[in-house]
C-alpha positions as CSV (number, residue, x, y, z in Angstrom):
1,M,-0.2,0.0,-0.1
2,N,1.3,3.2,-1.0
3,I,1.3,5.5,2.2
4,S,2.8,8.9,2.0
5,K,5.2,10.5,4.5
6,A,2.8,12.6,6.1
7,E,0.5,9.6,6.6
8,Q,3.7,7.5,8.0
9,R,4.0,9.9,10.6
10,T,0.3,10.2,11.7
11,L,0.4,6.2,11.5
12,H,3.9,5.7,13.8
13,V,2.4,8.5,16.4
14,L,-0.9,6.3,16.4
15,A,1.0,3.2,16.5
16,R,2.3,4.3,19.9
17,G,-0.3,5.0,21.9
18,G,-1.3,8.6,20.5
19,G,-4.7,9.5,18.9
20,I,-6.5,12.4,16.8
21,V,-8.8,14.2,18.1
22,V,-11.6,15.9,15.7
23,K,-13.5,19.2,16.1
24,K,-17.0,19.0,14.3
25,D,-19.2,21.8,13.3
26,E,-22.7,22.5,14.7
27,K,-23.9,19.8,11.9
28,G,-21.7,17.2,12.8
29,K,-19.1,17.3,10.0
30,I,-15.6,17.3,10.7
31,V,-13.5,20.4,10.6
32,E,-10.3,20.7,12.3
33,V,-8.4,17.6,13.6
34,S,-5.1,17.3,16.0
35,C,-3.1,14.5,16.4
36,V,-1.4,14.0,19.6
37,S,1.5,11.9,21.0
38,R,0.8,9.7,24.4
39,E,3.7,12.1,25.7
40,G,1.4,15.0,24.8
41,W,3.1,16.7,21.9
42,T,1.2,17.4,18.9
43,L,2.0,16.3,15.4
44,V,1.7,19.4,12.7
45,D,1.9,16.8,9.8
46,C,-1.6,15.7,10.1
47,S,-3.7,17.8,8.4
48,L,-7.7,17.2,7.3
49,G,-6.4,16.1,4.2
50,V,-4.6,13.3,5.3
51,F,-6.7,12.3,8.1
52,K,-9.4,11.9,5.4
53,K,-7.0,9.4,3.6
54,L,-6.6,7.9,6.4
55,K,-10.1,6.9,7.3
56,H,-10.9,6.3,3.7
57,R,-8.3,3.5,3.7
58,R,-9.8,2.1,7.3
59,L,-6.4,2.6,9.0
60,V,-8.0,4.6,11.7
61,A,-11.0,4.5,13.7
62,S,-12.9,6.0,16.4
63,S,-14.9,3.5,19.2
64,N,-17.3,5.0,22.0
65,S,-17.0,8.6,20.4
66,G,-13.3,8.5,21.7
67,P,-10.7,10.0,20.0
68,Y,-9.3,8.1,16.4
69,R,-6.7,5.3,17.0
70,A,-4.7,3.4,14.5
71,T,-6.6,-0.1,13.3
72,L,-5.2,-3.3,13.2
73,K,-4.8,-3.0,9.6
74,G,-3.1,0.9,10.3
75,R,-0.9,-0.7,12.7
76,R,0.3,-3.6,9.9
77,S,0.7,-1.0,7.0
78,V,3.1,1.3,9.2
79,R,6.8,0.7,7.8
80,A,9.7,-0.5,10.3
81,Q,11.4,2.3,11.7
82,L,14.5,2.2,14.1
83,D,14.1,5.3,16.1
84,N,10.6,5.9,16.2
85,R,10.9,9.0,18.8
86,A,11.6,11.3,16.2
């Protein structure tokens, strides 16, 4: 599966325990996303376009109205990286 660098970075953060917090308008449409690592840092590469691609490919999902997290398919599609802290 071809995944861009921004999508890979986002999936790495999610695979390590982070989440994507969404902000919706009054109609329930997602208008803003922010990817937060488990340490509390915000990832700049995670934009609304990247989020929509990941959601369309079913690499991220939300359960019980919580933040979006990596699915099993998403964790399997992440390429290995020696130092994942960068």
